[in-house]
C-alpha positions in Angstrom: -104.6 46.4 71.3 -104.5 44.0 68.3 -107.8 43.1 66.9 -109.2 40.1 66.0 -108.8 41.6 62.0 -104.8 41.6 62.5 -102.8 39.0 60.6 -101.0 37.9 64.1 -103.8 36.6 66.5 -101.3 34.7 68.8 -99.1 38.0 69.6 -100.7 41.5 71.0 -99.5 44.3 68.4 -100.3 48.0 68.9 -102.9 49.2 66.4 -101.9 52.4 64.1 -103.0 55.4 65.9 -105.7 56.4 63.2 -107.0 59.9 62.8 -106.8 61.6 66.6 -105.3 58.8 67.7 -109.0 57.5 68.3 -107.8 54.1 68.1 -106.2 54.6 71.3 -109.4 55.6 72.9 -111.8 58.5 72.4 -110.0 60.4 75.5 -107.1 60.5 73.8 -107.2 63.5 71.8 -108.5 65.7 74.8 -105.6 64.3 76.8 -103.3 64.8 73.7 -105.0 68.5 73.7 -104.7 69.4 77.3 -101.6 68.2 77.8 -100.0 70.4 74.9 -101.5 73.1 76.7 -100.4 72.7 80.0 -96.9 72.2 78.4 -97.3 75.4 76.2 -98.5 77.3 79.3 -95.6 76.5 81.2 -92.7 77.2 78.6 -94.4 79.9 77.8 -94.0 81.2 81.5 -90.6 80.7 81.5 -90.5 82.9 78.5 -92.6 86.0 79.3 -90.2 89.4 79.3 -89.8 90.6 82.7 -91.6 93.8 83.3 
């Protein structure tokens, strides 16, 4: 959410994500990477050749 340094103190603003989306919390890069790996594993499971 917005910080006291934002230009609109009366309205909650969503900050820009920043480097590796760290403005959304320190766990965001790990959760994003885990979600991407899980998605890739699921999609990759459907694309394996029958054998």
